[in-house]
C-alpha positions in Angstrom: -22.9 14.0 35.1 -20.3 11.4 35.7 -18.0 10.8 32.8 -15.9 8.0 34.2 -15.6 6.4 30.8 -13.9 8.6 28.3 -15.0 8.2 24.7 -12.1 7.4 22.5 -13.2 9.0 19.2 -10.1 7.7 17.4 -11.0 4.1 18.3 -14.6 4.5 17.2 -13.4 6.1 13.9 -10.9 3.2 13.4 -13.7 0.6 14.0 -16.0 2.4 11.5 -13.2 2.4 8.9 -12.6 -1.3 9.5 -16.3 -2.1 9.0 -16.4 0.0 5.8 -13.3 -1.8 4.5 -14.8 -5.2 5.2 -18.0 -4.2 3.4 -16.0 -2.9 0.4 -14.0 -6.1 0.2 -17.2 -8.2 0.3 -18.9 -6.0 -2.4 -15.8 -6.4 -4.6 -15.8 -10.2 -4.1 -19.5 -10.4 -5.1 -18.7 -8.3 -8.2 -15.9 -10.7 -9.2 -18.2 -13.7 -8.8 -21.0 -12.1 -10.8 -18.7 -11.0 -13.5 -17.3 -14.6 -13.9 -20.9 -15.9 -14.1 -21.8 -13.3 -16.7 -18.7 -14.2 -18.7 -19.8 -17.8 -18.7 -23.2 -16.8 -19.9 -21.6 -14.7 -22.7 -19.6 -17.8 -23.9 -22.8 -19.9 -23.8 -24.8 -17.4 -25.8 -22.2 -16.1 -28.3 -19.6 -18.8 -28.6 -15.9 -19.2 -27.8 -12.8 -18.2 -29.7 -9.1 -18.6 -29.3 -6.2 -16.6 -30.6 -7.7 -13.1 -30.0 -10.3 -11.5 -27.7 -12.9 -11.9 -30.4 -13.6 -13.6 -33.7 -13.7 -10.6 -36.1 -13.5 -12.8 -39.1 -16.1 -13.4 -41.8 -19.6 -12.9 -40.5 -18.5 -11.4 -37.2 -16.7 -8.1 -38.2 -19.7 -5.9 -37.4 -21.2 -8.2 -34.8 -21.5 -6.3 -31.5 -21.4 -9.7 -29.6 -19.0 -11.9 -31.5 -17.6 -15.2 -30.2 -15.0 -14.5 -27.5 -12.1 -16.0 -25.7 -12.2 -16.2 -21.9 -10.7 -12.7 -21.6 -13.0 -11.2 -24.2 -16.0 -12.7 -22.4 -14.8 -11.3 -19.0 -14.4 -7.9 -20.7 -17.8 -8.0 -22.2 -19.2 -8.9 -18.8 -17.4 -5.9 -17.4 -18.0 -3.2 -20.0 -20.2 -4.7 -22.7 -18.3 -3.1 -25.6 -15.8 -5.1 -27.5 -13.8 -2.0 -28.6 -13.2 -1.0 -25.0 -12.2 -4.6 -24.1 -9.4 -4.5 -26.7 -7.5 -2.0 -24.6 -5.6 -4.5 -22.4 -5.3 -2.1 -19.5 -9.0 -2.5 -18.9 -8.4 -6.2 -18.2 -5.0 -5.8 -16.6 -6.4 -3.7 -13.9 -9.5 -5.7 -13.1 -9.8 -7.9 -10.1 -11.9 -10.5 -11.9 -9.0 -11.2 -14.3 -6.6 -11.4 -11.4 -8.8 -13.8 -9.4 -9.6 -16.0 -12.4 -5.9 -16.3 -13.2 -5.2 -17.2 -9.6 -7.7 -20.0 -9.8 -6.4 -21.2 -13.2 -2.7 -21.3 -12.4 -1.8 -20.6 -8.8 2.0 -21.2 -9.3 2.3 -18.8 -12.3 0.2 -16.3 -10.5 2.2 -16.4 -7.3 5.4 -16.1 -9.3 4.2 -12.8 -10.7 3.1 -13.7 -14.2 0.6 -11.3 -15.6 -2.9 -12.5 -15.1 -3.9 -11.6 -18.7 -1.1 -13.9 -20.0 -2.1 -16.8 -17.7 -5.7 -16.7 -19.0 -4.8 -16.2 -22.6 -2.4 -19.1 -22.6 -5.0 -21.4 -20.9 -7.7 -20.3 -23.4 -5.5 -20.6 -26.5 -3.4 -23.7 -25.6 -5.3 -25.8 -23.0 -9.0 -25.2 -23.2 -10.8 -27.7 -25.4 -14.1 -26.1 -26.2 -16.8 -23.5 -25.2 -18.3 -25.8 -22.7 -15.0 -26.2 -20.9 -14.4 -22.4 -20.8 -17.8 -21.6 -19.6 -17.6 -24.4 -17.0 -14.2 -23.1 -15.7 -15.6 -19.6 -15.4 -18.5 -20.9 -13.4 -16.2 -23.2 -11.3 -14.0 -20.2 -10.4 -17.0 -18.2 -9.4 -18.3 -21.0 -7.2 -14.8 -21.5 -5.7 -14.5 -17.8 -4.9 -18.1 -17.7 -3.5 -17.4 -20.6 -1.1 -17.1 -19.7 2.6 -13.9 -21.7 2.6 -12.3 -21.2 -0.9 -9.7 -23.6 -1.9 -7.7 -20.9 -3.7 -4.6 -20.1 -1.7 -4.2 -16.6 -0.4 
């Protein structure tokens, strides 16, 4: 047998890892897009709220699916349990929150402002109604799904 070409196992292994990393990044991007779409559906179905993750006021205290702010809706799309969503670290560590904040306010995001704060301020101070919040969640999903997203890297 003639083995003029030596197999570089390290190179093959590096290529395999690169392909696996690319697939993982693609899967994570799809998950972010789908979570944003589910959050928009949550707002459509259950209503929008400002000032807290959920409206726990009269008529909603025991409601498992109360009206929610944008963060609350993302949390419900992620975990489906409003009590878990209340733990901010769940949202702080999620890429959906990070990507939505990046779409909402690039400058604040690039300056290092916490994504949860960017979204909360937009929801509580700038958003006009449930239609706008759901529309913005969908628009962010579509922007991220685009083969050439406008969002700056």
